[in-house]
N, C-alpha and C positions, 0 to 999 in steps of 0.2 A: 504494500500500500504506500502510495506517495504521501509525503508530508505536505500539508497545506498551511497557509497562514490565515489568521483571523485578525482583522483590523477593525476596531471600534472607535469611531470618532464621536466624542460628546462635547457639545459646546454649550456654554451657559447662555441662557436668554436668547437663543437663536430662533427666530421665527421660521418655522418649518418651510414656508413657501418662499423664503428669501434665498433661493438658489436657482441657477439657470436650469438645472435638470428638473426642477419642480414647476417650470414654466413661468418664472417671474419675468415681467416685461422688460426690466432694465438691469437687474442685478446679474453680474457676470461672475461665475464661479467655475472656471474651466477645470481646475484640479479636482474639486469635489464632483463635478459632472463626470469626469473620466473614471473616478473611483466608483461612482454610482452605476455607471454603464457596465462595469466589470463585476459588480457584486449585488448586494441586496440593499435596498433603501427602504427603511420603515417609514412610510408616509403617514401612517395613522397612529403613531406611538404617542404616548402622553407621559407626563411626569407624575410620580406618586406624591410629590410635594413641590410647591412653588418656591421653596427655600433651598438654596444650593447644597448645604452640607447634609441635611437629611435625604435629599434626592440622590446624592452621590452614594450615601451609605446604603440606601435601598437598592440602587443599581449594583453596587459591589456585592451585596449579599444575596440579591434576588428575593428579598423579603420586603413587605410593606413597612412603612414608617412605624405603624402601631405595633408591629412585631419586633422591629429593632429597638424600639423605644428611644430612638435618637430624634428628638422632636424639633430642634432648632439649630441655628448656626453656632451655638455654644457647646454642642454635643457631637463632636466629630467621630467618624468611624475609626476603630482601633484594630480591625481584623476579626472582630466577633460581632455577630455570628459569621462563621466562615462562608465564603461565597464561591463564585465561579472561578476566580483566580486560584484559590486553594485547590479546587477540583482539578484544574489543569496541572498545577504543580504536582498533585498526587499521582497524575498519569505521566509524570516526567516530561511535561511539555513546558519549555521556558516561557515565562510571562513577563513582559516589560510594559512600563507605562512611560509616556512622554507628556510632560506638561502638568498643569494644575490638577492636583488630586483633592486638596482640601480635606485630608484625613488628619488624624491627630499628630502623628510623628513618623519620621523616616524609620525609626527603630521598631515600630509596630509590625507584626506579621500580617500585612494587608493583602497578601495574595500575589505579590509581584516579586520576581527574582531581582529585578533592577528597576529603579525609579529614576528617570532623567528629569531634572528640573521639576520636582513634584509640588513645590509650593504648598506646604501644609499650613494648617491654621496657626496663627501666631501663638507661640508658647504652649501649644497643645490644648488651649482652652477654647478657642473660637471667639466669636463676636458676642460675648455675653453682654457687653454694654449696650448693644442695640435693643435688647429686651427691656432695659430699664427706662422708666419714664419719670420725669420730674415736672410737676405742674403742667402736664399735657405736652411736654417737649421731650424729644429723645435726648439722652445723655450721649455726648460724643466719645470718641475713642480715648483711652488713657493718654494723657499728655496733650490732649486737644488736637486740633487740626482735622483733616479729612482722612477717612480710612484708606483711600487709594492715592493719597498724596495731595499736594497743594494745587497741582494743575492737572486737569483732565482735558484731553483734546488730542489733536494729531501730533505725531512726533514720537520720540523714544521714551520708554518708561522703564524704571527699575522694578516695577511691580511683578513682572514675570520675565 
């Protein structure tokens, strides 16, 4: 039996129809279109949570958020419950990730043999401050400022 590759691309807050292969009238995504032409595109998928960290934990484990009990961005995935990555590792299939994971820590057994630029949650705690309200206002990140930096717009970023 020949060995095949499995490539999963997950993007945050990506509108599913905003790709050329989905028929968008002006968005051009030639590389995604080429991958979609050679593989499977899930056009009717949905997220189990509108919040990044619990959605990623649900995807990693293959379980609903209420089963993981990781409810918000302050509760990142630690590798428990075990998921599809662990199953592949158990079958001696190498598993790698590239880019933002938003799990708890690089040291956690998250189901990857290698993590390239994983960008985990800050200090393993996540965005606990976003859940705190003071006089109907959100409390900002520790030390003040913006979560993603002082400037958001075109150009280079140290965020990832």
